[in-house]
Each structure stands twice: as structure tokens, then as C-alpha cells.
C-alpha positions as CSV (number, residue, x, y, z in Angstrom):
1,M,133.7,-81.9,-70.8
2,E,130.5,-81.3,-69.2
3,Q,128.0,-84.3,-68.8
4,L,124.5,-83.9,-70.2
5,Q,121.5,-85.3,-68.4
6,P,118.2,-85.8,-70.1
7,T,115.3,-83.4,-68.9
8,E,111.9,-84.6,-67.9
9,A,110.3,-83.7,-71.1
10,A,112.6,-86.0,-73.1
11,A,111.7,-88.7,-70.8
12,D,108.3,-88.6,-71.7
13,L,109.1,-88.7,-75.3
14,A,111.2,-92.1,-74.9
15,D,107.5,-93.8,-74.5
16,Q,105.9,-92.3,-77.7
17,P,106.9,-93.8,-81.0
18,L,108.5,-91.6,-83.6
19,L,106.1,-92.4,-86.5
20,P,102.8,-94.1,-86.7
21,Q,102.0,-97.5,-87.2
22,M,102.5,-98.3,-91.1
23,F,100.6,-101.7,-91.4
24,V,97.2,-100.8,-88.9
25,E,94.2,-102.1,-90.5
26,K,92.1,-98.8,-91.0
27,P,88.2,-99.2,-91.5
28,A,87.1,-98.4,-95.0
29,P,85.0,-95.0,-94.8
30,E,81.3,-95.7,-95.8
31,S,80.5,-94.4,-98.9
32,P,77.3,-94.6,-101.1
33,F,79.0,-94.7,-104.4
34,Q,81.3,-97.7,-105.3
35,L,83.2,-97.8,-108.7
36,N,84.6,-101.3,-110.0
37,G,86.2,-102.3,-113.4
38,K,88.6,-104.5,-115.5
39,L,90.2,-104.8,-118.6
40,I,88.5,-106.8,-121.8
41,H,91.0,-108.5,-123.7
42,N,91.4,-111.0,-126.5
43,E,92.9,-114.3,-125.0
44,R,93.9,-115.4,-128.3
45,E,96.6,-112.9,-128.6
46,D,100.1,-113.7,-127.1
47,D,101.1,-110.2,-126.2
48,Y,99.1,-109.1,-123.1
49,W,99.1,-105.4,-124.1
50,R,98.4,-106.0,-127.7
51,S,95.5,-108.2,-126.5
52,V,93.7,-105.1,-124.5
53,E,90.4,-104.3,-126.7
54,G,88.8,-102.3,-124.0
55,A,87.7,-101.6,-120.4
56,E,84.6,-102.1,-118.3
57,L,83.3,-100.1,-115.9
58,Q,80.8,-100.8,-113.1
59,F,79.2,-97.7,-111.1
60,E,77.1,-98.7,-108.1
61,F,74.9,-96.1,-105.9
62,K,73.6,-97.3,-102.8
63,R,70.4,-95.3,-101.1
């Protein structure tokens, strides 16, 4: 059987990771628009999903 030797191109690839880093902190893109919200619920109800009465949305436009 013939012994295989790595080529020069393969040696260069060994230093580079195969996948990008997964948990790198990314800067948030600057946007003039922001959206927030929450569920409005009746706290007297034991079942969480039955206690939901509505939703609140907050829109913010920056100049």
C-alpha cells in the first residue's frame, strides 16, 4: 500500500476552524424602530393559559 502525504493546501487548512464560533457576542444592529410586548393575564386564575386576557404591544420610533 502506498503511504499518502498531506499537500501544502491541506496543511494551511489545519489552522482554520471548520465551523464559525457559535457563542460570540454580536453587536446589535442600530434600528430606528423597536417593538416590545407582554401578555396581560388575570392572576386569580390557576391555569396560566386560561388566565391570558390579552396582549400589550409597545412601538417605539426613534428620530
